[in-house]
Biopython code that builds the backbone (N, CA, C, O; Angstrom):
import numpy as np
from Bio.PDB.StructureBuilder import StructureBuilder

atoms = [
    (1, "MET", "N", (0.985, -1.003, 0.548)),
    (1, "MET", "CA", (-0.247, 0.238, -0.677)),
    (1, "MET", "C", (0.917, 0.911, -0.143)),
    (1, "MET", "O", (1.945, 0.623, 0.469)),
    (2, "LYS", "N", (0.148, 2.254, -0.779)),
    (2, "LYS", "CA", (1.290, 3.269, -0.718)),
    (2, "LYS", "C", (0.663, 4.194, 0.198)),
    (2, "LYS", "O", (-0.539, 4.273, 0.455)),
    (3, "ARG", "N", (1.828, 5.041, 0.766)),
    (3, "ARG", "CA", (2.123, 6.019, 1.317)),
    (3, "ARG", "C", (0.546, 7.452, 1.057)),
    (3, "ARG", "O", (0.207, 7.905, -0.036)),
    (4, "ILE", "N", (0.073, 7.726, 2.086)),
    (4, "ILE", "CA", (-0.865, 8.390, 1.699)),
    (4, "ILE", "C", (-0.473, 10.013, 1.624)),
    (4, "ILE", "O", (-0.603, 10.390, 2.789)),
    (5, "ILE", "N", (-0.062, 11.138, 0.825)),
    (5, "ILE", "CA", (0.734, 12.413, 1.614)),
    (5, "ILE", "C", (-0.976, 13.073, 1.320)),
    (5, "ILE", "O", (-1.606, 12.973, 0.267)),
    (6, "LYS", "N", (-1.364, 13.645, 2.418)),
    (6, "LYS", "CA", (-2.670, 14.933, 3.050)),
    (6, "LYS", "C", (-2.782, 15.437, 2.212)),
    (6, "LYS", "O", (-3.865, 15.486, 1.627)),
    (7, "GLN", "N", (-1.046, 16.390, 1.538)),
    (7, "GLN", "CA", (-1.965, 17.483, 0.847)),
    (7, "GLN", "C", (-2.374, 17.361, -0.631)),
    (7, "GLN", "O", (-3.024, 18.080, -1.389)),
    (8, "GLU", "N", (-1.638, 15.974, -0.775)),
    (8, "GLU", "CA", (-2.205, 15.047, -2.338)),
    (8, "GLU", "C", (-3.765, 15.268, -2.446)),
    (8, "GLU", "O", (-4.438, 15.720, -3.372)),
    (9, "LEU", "N", (-4.270, 14.605, -0.669)),
    (9, "LEU", "CA", (-5.562, 13.718, -1.266)),
    (9, "LEU", "C", (-6.523, 15.184, -0.952)),
    (9, "LEU", "O", (-7.569, 15.384, -1.571)),
    (10, "ILE", "N", (-5.920, 16.286, 0.240)),
    (10, "ILE", "CA", (-7.007, 17.201, -0.031)),
    (10, "ILE", "C", (-6.565, 17.995, -1.624)),
    (10, "ILE", "O", (-7.169, 19.058, -1.764)),
    (11, "ASP", "N", (-6.282, 17.886, -1.981)),
    (11, "ASP", "CA", (-5.786, 18.826, -3.727)),
    (11, "ASP", "C", (-6.748, 18.110, -4.618)),
    (11, "ASP", "O", (-7.235, 18.626, -5.624)),
    (12, "MET", "N", (-7.046, 16.667, -4.125)),
    (12, "MET", "CA", (-7.913, 15.438, -5.494)),
    (12, "MET", "C", (-9.259, 16.159, -4.882)),
    (12, "MET", "O", (-10.054, 16.570, -5.727)),
    (13, "ALA", "N", (-9.527, 16.313, -3.778)),
    (13, "ALA", "CA", (-10.754, 16.344, -2.840)),
    (13, "ALA", "C", (-11.305, 17.996, -3.854)),
    (13, "ALA", "O", (-12.148, 18.059, -4.749)),
    (14, "VAL", "N", (-10.686, 18.814, -3.430)),
    (14, "VAL", "CA", (-11.101, 19.951, -4.258)),
    (14, "VAL", "C", (-11.440, 19.655, -5.038)),
    (14, "VAL", "O", (-12.644, 19.405, -5.106)),
    (15, "LEU", "N", (-10.359, 19.441, -6.458)),
    (15, "LEU", "CA", (-10.892, 19.007, -7.634)),
    (15, "LEU", "C", (-11.957, 17.642, -7.415)),
    (15, "LEU", "O", (-11.706, 16.706, -8.174)),
    (16, "HIS", "N", (-12.803, 17.493, -6.715)),
    (16, "HIS", "CA", (-14.045, 16.252, -7.267)),
    (16, "HIS", "C", (-13.502, 15.158, -7.716)),
    (16, "HIS", "O", (-13.976, 14.392, -8.555)),
    (17, "MET", "N", (-12.653, 15.090, -7.243)),
    (17, "MET", "CA", (-12.054, 13.688, -7.654)),
    (17, "MET", "C", (-12.359, 12.440, -7.474)),
    (17, "MET", "O", (-11.782, 12.042, -6.462)),
    (18, "SER", "N", (-13.137, 11.429, -8.080)),
    (18, "SER", "CA", (-14.040, 10.127, -7.651)),
    (18, "SER", "C", (-13.008, 9.212, -6.157)),
    (18, "SER", "O", (-11.802, 9.010, -6.013)),
    (19, "TYR", "N", (-14.357, 8.834, -5.205)),
    (19, "TYR", "CA", (-12.689, 8.134, -4.414)),
    (19, "TYR", "C", (-12.295, 6.760, -5.155)),
    (19, "TYR", "O", (-11.405, 6.107, -4.610)),
    (20, "ALA", "N", (-12.878, 6.235, -6.372)),
    (20, "ALA", "CA", (-11.667, 5.281, -6.944)),
    (20, "ALA", "C", (-10.519, 6.170, -8.011)),
    (20, "ALA", "O", (-9.297, 6.025, -7.968)),
    (21, "GLU", "N", (-10.833, 6.560, -8.403)),
    (21, "GLU", "CA", (-9.660, 7.763, -8.536)),
    (21, "GLU", "C", (-8.882, 8.105, -7.719)),
    (21, "GLU", "O", (-7.690, 8.095, -8.025)),
    (22, "MET", "N", (-9.404, 8.641, -6.033)),
    (22, "MET", "CA", (-8.640, 8.643, -5.908)),
    (22, "MET", "C", (-7.658, 6.996, -4.860)),
    (22, "MET", "O", (-6.758, 6.312, -4.372)),
    (23, "ALA", "N", (-8.212, 7.174, -5.021)),
    (23, "ALA", "CA", (-8.143, 5.312, -3.990)),
    (23, "ALA", "C", (-6.632, 4.451, -4.965)),
    (23, "ALA", "O", (-5.576, 3.885, -4.681)),
    (24, "ASP", "N", (-7.578, 4.914, -6.449)),
    (24, "ASP", "CA", (-6.681, 4.318, -7.260)),
    (24, "ASP", "C", (-4.990, 4.473, -7.773)),
    (24, "ASP", "O", (-4.159, 3.757, -8.331)),
    (25, "VAL", "N", (-5.064, 5.919, -7.188)),
    (25, "VAL", "CA", (-3.524, 6.991, -7.649)),
    (25, "VAL", "C", (-2.766, 6.232, -6.067)),
    (25, "VAL", "O", (-1.581, 5.917, -6.179)),
    (26, "PHE", "N", (-3.557, 5.925, -4.462)),
    (26, "PHE", "CA", (-2.589, 5.382, -3.766)),
    (26, "PHE", "C", (-2.550, 4.418, -3.254)),
    (26, "PHE", "O", (-2.144, 4.202, -2.112)),
    (27, "GLY", "N", (-3.066, 3.508, -4.196)),
    (27, "GLY", "CA", (-3.320, 2.353, -4.337)),
    (27, "GLY", "C", (-3.641, 1.376, -3.019)),
    (27, "GLY", "O", (-2.980, 0.451, -2.546)),
    (28, "VAL", "N", (-5.325, 2.134, -2.491)),
    (28, "VAL", "CA", (-5.751, 1.277, -1.285)),
    (28, "VAL", "C", (-7.375, 1.767, -2.319)),
    (28, "VAL", "O", (-7.657, 2.318, -3.383)),
    (29, "THR", "N", (-8.296, 0.904, -0.740)),
    (29, "THR", "CA", (-8.949, 0.458, -1.451)),
    (29, "THR", "C", (-10.647, 1.773, -0.866)),
    (29, "THR", "O", (-11.052, 2.220, 0.207)),
    (30, "VAL", "N", (-11.052, 1.876, -2.220)),
    (30, "VAL", "CA", (-12.171, 2.690, -2.118)),
    (30, "VAL", "C", (-12.709, 2.993, -0.058)),
    (30, "VAL", "O", (-12.859, 4.110, 0.438)),
    (31, "GLN", "N", (-12.831, 2.036, 0.482)),
    (31, "GLN", "CA", (-13.636, 1.541, 1.518)),
    (31, "GLN", "C", (-12.267, 1.931, 2.693)),
    (31, "GLN", "O", (-12.589, 2.539, 3.714)),
    (32, "GLU", "N", (-11.203, 1.662, 2.547)),
    (32, "GLU", "CA", (-10.403, 2.464, 3.455)),
    (32, "GLU", "C", (-10.106, 3.625, 2.995)),
    (32, "GLU", "O", (-9.813, 4.372, 3.929)),
    (33, "LEU", "N", (-10.025, 4.273, 1.705)),
    (33, "LEU", "CA", (-9.687, 6.038, 1.631)),
    (33, "LEU", "C", (-10.741, 6.674, 2.742)),
    (33, "LEU", "O", (-10.612, 7.644, 3.488)),
    (34, "LYS", "N", (-12.073, 5.540, 2.515)),
    (34, "LYS", "CA", (-13.565, 6.272, 2.899)),
    (34, "LYS", "C", (-13.509, 6.256, 4.535)),
    (34, "LYS", "O", (-13.953, 7.088, 5.326)),
    (35, "SER", "N", (-12.950, 5.269, 4.730)),
    (35, "SER", "CA", (-12.944, 5.445, 6.355)),
    (35, "SER", "C", (-12.255, 5.596, 7.369)),
    (35, "SER", "O", (-12.386, 5.322, 8.562)),
    (36, "LYS", "N", (-11.091, 6.321, 6.409)),
    (36, "LYS", "CA", (-9.853, 6.750, 7.026)),
    (36, "LYS", "C", (-10.277, 8.773, 6.423)),
    (36, "LYS", "O", (-10.157, 9.799, 7.093)),
    (37, "TYR", "N", (-10.512, 8.691, 5.717)),
    (37, "TYR", "CA", (-9.754, 9.905, 5.196)),
    (37, "TYR", "C", (-11.479, 10.662, 4.394)),
    (37, "TYR", "O", (-11.568, 11.609, 3.612)),
    (38, "GLY", "N", (-12.413, 9.948, 4.876)),
    (38, "GLY", "CA", (-13.810, 10.643, 4.532)),
    (38, "GLY", "C", (-14.492, 11.855, 4.751)),
    (38, "GLY", "O", (-14.903, 12.679, 3.934)),
    (39, "PRO", "N", (-14.567, 11.832, 6.332)),
    (39, "PRO", "CA", (-14.168, 13.186, 6.660)),
    (39, "PRO", "C", (-13.788, 14.000, 5.900)),
    (39, "PRO", "O", (-14.602, 14.338, 5.040)),
    (40, "LEU", "N", (-12.671, 14.532, 5.888)),
    (40, "LEU", "CA", (-11.917, 14.766, 5.474)),
    (40, "LEU", "C", (-12.329, 15.767, 3.683)),
    (40, "LEU", "O", (-12.753, 16.882, 3.381)),
    (41, "ILE", "N", (-11.941, 14.691, 3.049)),
    (41, "ILE", "CA", (-12.483, 14.795, 2.143)),
    (41, "ILE", "C", (-13.775, 15.501, 1.596)),
    (41, "ILE", "O", (-13.964, 16.399, 0.775)),
    (42, "LYS", "N", (-14.602, 14.713, 2.402)),
    (42, "LYS", "CA", (-16.471, 15.619, 2.141)),
    (42, "LYS", "C", (-15.533, 17.069, 2.065)),
    (42, "LYS", "O", (-15.077, 17.520, 1.014)),
    (43, "LYS", "N", (-15.341, 17.734, 3.525)),
    (43, "LYS", "CA", (-15.147, 19.391, 3.824)),
    (43, "LYS", "C", (-14.800, 19.583, 2.783)),
    (43, "LYS", "O", (-15.491, 19.992, 1.850)),
    (44, "LYS", "N", (-13.650, 19.315, 2.775)),
    (44, "LYS", "CA", (-13.101, 19.824, 0.626)),
    (44, "LYS", "C", (-12.967, 19.942, -0.514)),
    (44, "LYS", "O", (-12.247, 20.492, -1.348)),
    (45, "ARG", "N", (-14.554, 18.756, -0.331)),
    (45, "ARG", "CA", (-15.618, 19.112, -1.326)),
    (45, "ARG", "C", (-16.663, 20.256, -1.345)),
    (45, "ARG", "O", (-17.315, 20.721, -2.280)),
    (46, "ILE", "N", (-16.629, 20.522, -0.214)),
    (46, "ILE", "CA", (-17.839, 21.636, 0.197)),
    (46, "ILE", "C", (-17.179, 22.304, 0.291)),
    (46, "ILE", "O", (-17.651, 23.322, -0.214)),
    (47, "GLU", "N", (-15.859, 22.561, 0.794)),
    (47, "GLU", "CA", (-15.218, 23.828, 0.465)),
    (47, "GLU", "C", (-15.217, 24.186, -0.880)),
    (47, "GLU", "O", (-15.128, 25.382, -1.159)),
    (48, "THR", "N", (-15.304, 23.334, -1.775)),
    (48, "THR", "CA", (-15.059, 23.983, -3.035)),
    (48, "THR", "C", (-16.881, 24.703, -3.392)),
    (48, "THR", "O", (-17.215, 25.786, -3.872)),
    (49, "GLN", "N", (-17.797, 23.401, -2.849)),
    (49, "GLN", "CA", (-18.879, 24.333, -4.084)),
    (49, "GLN", "C", (-19.254, 25.358, -3.228)),
    (49, "GLN", "O", (-19.725, 26.360, -3.767)),
    (50, "GLN", "N", (-19.129, 25.336, -1.708)),
    (50, "GLN", "CA", (-19.166, 26.793, -1.457)),
    (50, "GLN", "C", (-18.431, 28.265, -2.576)),
    (50, "GLN", "O", (-18.707, 29.378, -3.023)),
    (51, "ALA", "N", (-17.276, 27.132, -2.540)),
    (51, "ALA", "CA", (-16.338, 28.319, -3.218)),
    (51, "ALA", "C", (-17.349, 28.983, -5.013)),
    (51, "ALA", "O", (-17.719, 30.138, -5.223)),
    (52, "ILE", "N", (-17.463, 28.158, -5.657)),
    (52, "ILE", "CA", (-17.991, 27.864, -6.875)),
    (52, "ILE", "C", (-19.205, 29.177, -6.568)),
    (52, "ILE", "O", (-19.137, 30.344, -6.954)),
    (53, "LYS", "N", (-20.153, 28.603, -5.853)),
    (53, "LYS", "CA", (-21.188, 29.446, -5.025)),
    (53, "LYS", "C", (-20.619, 30.561, -5.242)),
    (53, "LYS", "O", (-20.668, 31.015, -6.385)),
    (54, "HIS", "N", (-19.846, 31.380, -4.064)),
    (54, "HIS", "CA", (-19.787, 32.172, -3.856)),
    (54, "HIS", "C", (-19.668, 32.906, -5.249)),
    (54, "HIS", "O", (-20.562, 33.672, -5.608)),
    (55, "THR", "N", (-18.436, 32.638, -6.113)),
    (55, "THR", "CA", (-18.071, 33.374, -6.884)),
    (55, "THR", "C", (-19.191, 33.887, -8.179)),
    (55, "THR", "O", (-19.482, 34.865, -8.867)),
    (56, "GLN", "N", (-19.603, 32.275, -7.905)),
    (56, "GLN", "CA", (-21.535, 33.107, -8.778)),
    (56, "GLN", "C", (-22.306, 34.009, -8.556)),
    (56, "GLN", "O", (-22.806, 34.520, -9.558)),
    (57, "LEU", "N", (-22.584, 34.387, -7.634)),
    (57, "LEU", "CA", (-22.799, 35.546, -6.658)),
    (57, "LEU", "C", (-22.718, 36.576, -7.143)),
    (57, "LEU", "O", (-23.442, 37.500, -7.512)),
    (58, "LYS", "N", (-21.309, 36.192, -7.081)),
    (58, "LYS", "CA", (-20.194, 37.665, -7.076)),
    (58, "LYS", "C", (-20.687, 38.148, -8.210)),
    (58, "LYS", "O", (-21.065, 39.311, -8.355)),
    (59, "THR", "N", (-20.712, 37.048, -9.287)),
    (59, "THR", "CA", (-21.020, 37.259, -10.892)),
    (59, "THR", "C", (-21.987, 37.679, -11.466)),
    (59, "THR", "O", (-21.891, 38.430, -12.437)),
    (60, "ALA", "N", (-23.044, 37.295, -11.002)),
    (60, "ALA", "CA", (-24.518, 37.661, -10.811)),
    (60, "ALA", "C", (-24.703, 39.139, -10.590)),
    (60, "ALA", "O", (-25.301, 39.849, -11.399)),
    (61, "LEU", "N", (-24.103, 39.639, -9.326)),
    (61, "LEU", "CA", (-24.584, 40.757, -8.135)),
    (61, "LEU", "C", (-23.804, 41.677, -9.344)),
    (61, "LEU", "O", (-24.403, 42.714, -9.627)),
    (62, "LYS", "N", (-22.594, 41.431, -10.056)),
    (62, "LYS", "CA", (-21.853, 42.416, -10.637)),
    (62, "LYS", "C", (-22.611, 42.553, -11.833)),
    (62, "LYS", "O", (-21.855, 42.992, -12.699)),
    (63, "GLY", "N", (-24.224, 42.307, -12.458)),
    (63, "GLY", "CA", (-24.671, 42.295, -13.257)),
    (63, "GLY", "C", (-24.764, 41.295, -14.860)),
    (63, "GLY", "O", (-25.464, 41.395, -15.867)),
    (64, "ASP", "N", (-23.478, 40.188, -14.352)),
    (64, "ASP", "CA", (-23.780, 39.537, -14.686)),
    (64, "ASP", "C", (-26.037, 38.158, -15.522)),
    (64, "ASP", "O", (-26.921, 37.385, -15.152)),
    (65, "ARG", "N", (-25.390, 39.105, -16.932)),
    (65, "ARG", "CA", (-26.974, 38.518, -17.241)),
    (65, "ARG", "C", (-27.310, 36.908, -16.654)),
    (65, "ARG", "O", (-27.878, 36.494, -15.643)),
    (66, "VAL", "N", (-26.700, 36.288, -17.748)),
    (66, "VAL", "CA", (-26.687, 34.499, -17.834)),
    (66, "VAL", "C", (-27.138, 34.325, -16.363)),
    (66, "VAL", "O", (-28.307, 34.066, -16.078)),
    (67, "MET", "N", (-26.030, 34.498, -15.319)),
    (67, "MET", "CA", (-25.565, 34.385, -14.342)),
    (67, "MET", "C", (-26.904, 34.106, -13.118)),
    (67, "MET", "O", (-27.131, 33.143, -12.386)),
    (68, "LEU", "N", (-27.747, 35.673, -13.345)),
    (68, "LEU", "CA", (-28.371, 35.946, -13.019)),
    (68, "LEU", "C", (-29.624, 35.546, -12.936)),
    (68, "LEU", "O", (-30.277, 35.856, -11.940)),
    (69, "GLN", "N", (-30.326, 34.603, -14.211)),
    (69, "GLN", "CA", (-30.652, 33.967, -14.384)),
    (69, "GLN", "C", (-30.702, 32.579, -14.069)),
    (69, "GLN", "O", (-31.651, 31.933, -13.624)),
    (70, "LEU", "N", (-29.713, 32.262, -14.318)),
    (70, "LEU", "CA", (-29.032, 30.851, -13.256)),
    (70, "LEU", "C", (-29.675, 30.682, -12.159)),
    (70, "LEU", "O", (-30.458, 29.770, -11.898)),
    (71, "LEU", "N", (-29.245, 31.858, -11.274)),
    (71, "LEU", "CA", (-29.093, 31.686, -9.586)),
    (71, "LEU", "C", (-30.458, 32.250, -9.645)),
    (71, "LEU", "O", (-31.107, 32.114, -8.608)),
    (72, "GLY", "N", (-30.920, 32.733, -10.434)),
    (72, "GLY", "CA", (-32.599, 32.965, -10.119)),
    (72, "GLY", "C", (-33.549, 31.626, -10.804)),
    (72, "GLY", "O", (-34.684, 31.763, -11.261)),
    (73, "GLN", "N", (-33.101, 30.874, -10.770)),
    (73, "GLN", "CA", (-33.685, 29.692, -11.498)),
    (73, "GLN", "C", (-33.534, 28.818, -10.400)),
    (73, "GLN", "O", (-34.545, 28.255, -9.981)),
    (74, "GLU", "N", (-32.202, 28.561, -9.745)),
    (74, "GLU", "CA", (-31.857, 27.577, -8.546)),
    (74, "GLU", "C", (-32.082, 27.510, -7.605)),
    (74, "GLU", "O", (-32.542, 26.516, -7.043)),
    (75, "LEU", "N", (-31.617, 29.410, -6.735)),
    (75, "LEU", "CA", (-31.884, 29.630, -5.967)),
    (75, "LEU", "C", (-33.867, 30.080, -5.115)),
    (75, "LEU", "O", (-34.479, 29.858, -4.071)),
    (76, "LEU", "N", (-34.092, 30.807, -6.483)),
    (76, "LEU", "CA", (-35.188, 31.093, -6.210)),
    (76, "LEU", "C", (-36.600, 30.698, -6.798)),
    (76, "LEU", "O", (-37.672, 31.202, -6.462)),
    (77, "GLY", "N", (-36.374, 29.539, -7.896)),
    (77, "GLY", "CA", (-37.612, 28.666, -7.971)),
    (77, "GLY", "C", (-38.161, 29.639, -9.765)),
    (77, "GLY", "O", (-38.935, 29.252, -10.641)),
    (78, "GLN", "N", (-37.357, 30.906, -9.671)),
    (78, "GLN", "CA", (-37.479, 30.723, -10.975)),
    (78, "GLN", "C", (-37.960, 30.569, -12.408)),
    (78, "GLN", "O", (-37.064, 30.639, -13.250)),
    (79, "GLY", "N", (-39.148, 30.381, -12.835)),
    (79, "GLY", "CA", (-39.203, 30.101, -14.895)),
    (79, "GLY", "C", (-38.915, 30.660, -15.420)),
    (79, "GLY", "O", (-38.741, 31.801, -14.991)),
    (80, "GLN", "N", (-38.588, 30.331, -16.907)),
    (80, "GLN", "CA", (-38.985, 30.727, -17.745)),
    (80, "GLN", "C", (-39.748, 31.950, -17.862)),
    (80, "GLN", "O", (-39.501, 33.144, -18.031)),
    (81, "ASP", "N", (-40.692, 31.267, -17.721)),
    (81, "ASP", "CA", (-41.499, 33.372, -17.594)),
    (81, "ASP", "C", (-40.960, 34.305, -17.092)),
    (81, "ASP", "O", (-40.879, 35.453, -17.530)),
    (82, "VAL", "N", (-40.399, 33.707, -15.767)),
    (82, "VAL", "CA", (-39.705, 35.148, -14.621)),
    (82, "VAL", "C", (-39.663, 35.736, -15.699)),
    (82, "VAL", "O", (-40.457, 36.530, -16.203)),
    (83, "ILE", "N", (-38.172, 35.101, -16.257)),
    (83, "ILE", "CA", (-37.010, 35.555, -17.204)),
    (83, "ILE", "C", (-37.704, 36.321, -18.393)),
    (83, "ILE", "O", (-37.336, 37.477, -18.602)),
    (84, "ASP", "N", (-38.371, 35.939, -18.936)),
    (84, "ASP", "CA", (-39.057, 35.995, -20.169)),
    (84, "ASP", "C", (-39.972, 37.954, -19.390)),
    (84, "ASP", "O", (-40.340, 38.776, -20.229)),
    (85, "TYR", "N", (-40.094, 38.185, -18.272)),
    (85, "TYR", "CA", (-40.825, 38.944, -17.867)),
    (85, "TYR", "C", (-40.104, 39.916, -17.836)),
    (85, "TYR", "O", (-40.360, 41.045, -18.254)),
    (86, "PHE", "N", (-38.760, 39.376, -17.128)),
    (86, "PHE", "CA", (-37.362, 40.515, -16.731)),
    (86, "PHE", "C", (-37.306, 41.022, -17.754)),
    (86, "PHE", "O", (-37.726, 42.178, -17.818)),
    (87, "ASP", "N", (-36.697, 40.294, -19.137)),
    (87, "ASP", "CA", (-36.366, 40.415, -20.477)),
    (87, "ASP", "C", (-36.933, 41.619, -21.500)),
    (87, "ASP", "O", (-36.184, 42.254, -22.242)),
    (88, "ASN", "N", (-38.236, 41.804, -21.423)),
    (88, "ASN", "CA", (-38.767, 43.119, -21.497)),
    (88, "ASN", "C", (-39.374, 43.733, -20.509)),
    (88, "ASN", "O", (-40.444, 44.337, -20.560)),
    (89, "LEU", "N", (-38.423, 43.514, -19.270)),
    (89, "LEU", "CA", (-38.890, 45.256, -18.671)),
    (89, "LEU", "C", (-38.222, 46.168, -19.031)),
    (89, "LEU", "O", (-37.047, 46.027, -19.371)),
    (90, "THR", "N", (-38.931, 47.437, -19.026)),
    (90, "THR", "CA", (-37.430, 48.499, -18.760)),
    (90, "THR", "C", (-37.885, 49.550, -17.663)),
    (90, "THR", "O", (-39.016, 49.790, -17.239)),
    (91, "LEU", "N", (-36.611, 50.124, -17.322)),
    (91, "LEU", "CA", (-36.766, 50.127, -15.639)),
    (91, "LEU", "C", (-36.073, 52.063, -16.321)),
    (91, "LEU", "O", (-35.059, 52.182, -17.008)),
    (92, "ASN", "N", (-36.855, 53.111, -15.924)),
    (92, "ASN", "CA", (-36.051, 54.028, -16.323)),
    (92, "ASN", "C", (-36.247, 55.045, -15.027)),
    (92, "ASN", "O", (-37.130, 55.804, -14.629)),
    (93, "LEU", "N", (-34.584, 54.524, -14.484)),
    (93, "LEU", "CA", (-34.498, 54.427, -13.022)),
    (93, "LEU", "C", (-33.318, 54.972, -13.219)),
    (93, "LEU", "O", (-32.590, 54.632, -14.152)),
    (94, "THR", "N", (-32.868, 56.308, -11.943)),
    (94, "THR", "CA", (-32.029, 57.435, -11.786)),
    (94, "THR", "C", (-30.398, 56.545, -10.819)),
    (94, "THR", "O", (-30.388, 55.641, -9.984)),
    (95, "VAL", "N", (-29.087, 57.454, -11.541)),
    (95, "VAL", "CA", (-28.412, 56.762, -10.306)),
    (95, "VAL", "C", (-28.869, 56.987, -9.522)),
    (95, "VAL", "O", (-30.047, 56.939, -9.876)),
    (96, "SER", "N", (-28.850, 57.232, -8.591)),
    (96, "SER", "CA", (-29.368, 57.597, -6.665)),
    (96, "SER", "C", (-30.294, 57.000, -7.232)),
    (96, "SER", "O", (-29.443, 56.467, -7.944)),
    (97, "GLU", "N", (-31.546, 56.429, -7.729)),
    (97, "GLU", "CA", (-32.887, 55.380, -7.504)),
    (97, "GLU", "C", (-31.589, 53.831, -7.691)),
    (97, "GLU", "O", (-32.194, 52.766, -7.568)),
    (98, "VAL", "N", (-31.264, 53.792, -7.744)),
    (98, "VAL", "CA", (-30.491, 52.317, -8.536)),
    (98, "VAL", "C", (-29.502, 51.873, -6.875)),
    (98, "VAL", "O", (-29.266, 50.756, -6.413)),
    (99, "ARG", "N", (-29.239, 52.820, -6.505)),
    (99, "ARG", "CA", (-28.510, 52.834, -5.205)),
    (99, "ARG", "C", (-29.023, 52.892, -3.989)),
    (99, "ARG", "O", (-28.728, 52.351, -2.923)),
    (100, "GLU", "N", (-30.042, 53.823, -4.408)),
    (100, "GLU", "CA", (-31.258, 52.910, -3.194)),
    (100, "GLU", "C", (-31.949, 51.971, -3.121)),
    (100, "GLU", "O", (-32.709, 51.729, -2.183)),
    (101, "ILE", "N", (-31.742, 51.131, -4.360)),
    (101, "ILE", "CA", (-31.894, 50.006, -4.450)),
    (101, "ILE", "C", (-30.848, 49.148, -3.565)),
    (101, "ILE", "O", (-31.012, 48.526, -2.515)),
    (102, "GLN", "N", (-29.811, 49.331, -4.310)),
    (102, "GLN", "CA", (-29.118, 48.342, -3.720)),
    (102, "GLN", "C", (-28.530, 48.428, -2.406)),
    (102, "GLN", "O", (-27.778, 47.520, -2.051)),
    (103, "LYS", "N", (-28.786, 49.453, -1.589)),
    (103, "LYS", "CA", (-28.746, 49.741, -0.343)),
    (103, "LYS", "C", (-29.833, 49.170, 0.644)),
    (103, "LYS", "O", (-29.701, 49.033, 1.860)),
    (104, "ALA", "N", (-30.742, 48.918, 0.009)),
    (104, "ALA", "CA", (-32.464, 48.504, 0.486)),
    (104, "ALA", "C", (-31.679, 47.066, 0.214)),
    (104, "ALA", "O", (-31.541, 46.376, 1.224)),
    (105, "ALA", "N", (-31.161, 46.540, -0.997)),
    (105, "ALA", "CA", (-30.975, 44.771, -0.609)),
    (105, "ALA", "C", (-29.906, 44.335, -0.254)),
    (105, "ALA", "O", (-29.510, 43.174, -0.356)),
    (106, "SER", "N", (-29.277, 45.389, 0.259)),
    (106, "SER", "CA", (-27.686, 45.251, 1.341)),
    (106, "SER", "C", (-28.339, 44.149, 2.057)),
    (106, "SER", "O", (-29.546, 44.053, 2.281)),
    (107, "ILE", "N", (-26.988, 42.950, 2.545)),
    (107, "ILE", "CA", (-27.499, 41.657, 3.167)),
    (107, "ILE", "C", (-26.459, 41.943, 3.931)),
    (107, "ILE", "O", (-25.338, 42.270, 3.542)),
    (108, "SER", "N", (-26.988, 41.766, 5.479)),
    (108, "SER", "CA", (-26.395, 42.028, 6.590)),
    (108, "SER", "C", (-25.891, 40.707, 6.743)),
    (108, "SER", "O", (-26.774, 39.864, 6.582)),
    (109, "THR", "N", (-24.381, 40.086, 7.086)),
    (109, "THR", "CA", (-24.214, 38.998, 7.710)),
    (109, "THR", "C", (-24.228, 39.244, 9.154)),
    (109, "THR", "O", (-24.873, 38.227, 9.407)),
    (110, "ASN", "N", (-24.045, 39.750, 10.264)),
    (110, "ASN", "CA", (-24.556, 40.115, 11.408)),
    (110, "ASN", "C", (-25.062, 38.890, 11.870)),
    (110, "ASN", "O", (-24.246, 38.395, 12.647)),
    (111, "SER", "N", (-26.327, 38.002, 11.686)),
    (111, "SER", "CA", (-27.452, 37.345, 12.006)),
    (111, "SER", "C", (-26.464, 36.276, 12.820)),
    (111, "SER", "O", (-25.983, 35.429, 12.068)),
    (112, "LYS", "N", (-26.098, 36.167, 14.130)),
    (112, "LYS", "CA", (-25.761, 35.326, 15.068)),
    (112, "LYS", "C", (-26.625, 33.874, 15.063)),
    (112, "LYS", "O", (-26.240, 32.867, 15.658)),
    (113, "GLN", "N", (-28.294, 33.997, 14.004)),
    (113, "GLN", "CA", (-28.982, 32.921, 13.995)),
    (113, "GLN", "C", (-28.883, 32.180, 12.420)),
    (113, "GLN", "O", (-29.472, 31.283, 11.817)),
    (114, "GLY", "N", (-27.927, 32.998, 12.201)),
    (114, "GLY", "CA", (-27.013, 32.039, 10.852)),
    (114, "GLY", "C", (-28.210, 32.623, 9.535)),
    (114, "GLY", "O", (-27.878, 32.193, 8.430)),
    (115, "ARG", "N", (-29.556, 33.545, 9.512)),
    (115, "ARG", "CA", (-30.154, 33.475, 8.526)),
    (115, "ARG", "C", (-29.691, 34.860, 8.232)),
    (115, "ARG", "O", (-28.904, 35.405, 9.007)),
    (116, "CYS", "N", (-30.180, 35.543, 7.029)),
    (116, "CYS", "CA", (-29.978, 37.160, 6.493)),
    (116, "CYS", "C", (-30.915, 38.024, 6.366)),
    (116, "CYS", "O", (-31.974, 37.916, 5.747)),
    (117, "GLU", "N", (-30.435, 39.045, 7.073)),
    (117, "GLU", "CA", (-31.277, 39.664, 7.225)),
    (117, "GLU", "C", (-31.089, 41.134, 5.853)),
    (117, "GLU", "O", (-30.031, 41.552, 5.383)),
    (118, "TYR", "N", (-32.141, 41.481, 5.616)),
    (118, "TYR", "CA", (-31.953, 42.542, 4.391)),
    (118, "TYR", "C", (-32.278, 43.723, 4.995)),
    (118, "TYR", "O", (-33.200, 43.942, 5.781)),
    (119, "GLY", "N", (-31.368, 44.538, 4.524)),
    (119, "GLY", "CA", (-31.395, 46.509, 4.900)),
    (119, "GLY", "C", (-32.818, 47.199, 4.690)),
    (119, "GLY", "O", (-33.410, 46.575, 3.809)),
    (120, "GLU", "N", (-33.569, 48.234, 5.165)),
    (120, "GLU", "CA", (-33.835, 49.128, 5.031)),
    (120, "GLU", "C", (-33.947, 49.937, 4.568)),
    (120, "GLU", "O", (-34.493, 50.892, 5.119)),
]
sb = StructureBuilder()
sb.init_structure("model")
sb.init_model(0)
sb.init_chain("A")
sb.init_seg("    ")
for serial, (resi, resn, name, xyz) in enumerate(atoms, 1):
    if name == "N":
        sb.init_residue(resn, " ", resi, " ")
    sb.init_atom(name, np.array(xyz, "f"), 0.0, 1.0, " ", f" {name:<3s}", serial, name[0])
structure = sb.get_structure()
């Protein structure tokens, strides 16, 4: 059995390599890998997913139309009918009105209950 190098294992988990692929690289069984390193692998995969979601949200909030549509569908359950409505909607807003809307929609991350609070 080849020695498992923890940093290599972490790198593979971050890339979402399968257990079978990782086990093959280290010359162990999938079961051995899961029993000894399962929680670590899961944690690193979750961290990657969180980083991707964070980047997607940042991209959407910068105004990327495609990302806004995808996240609207995924996170808000918005279907094509909502997208079509907003595609055809024209808003005549001033810069100060846009800033006021952005301020009202700002998310406070101070909540200790794990909930998002929206500014007023």
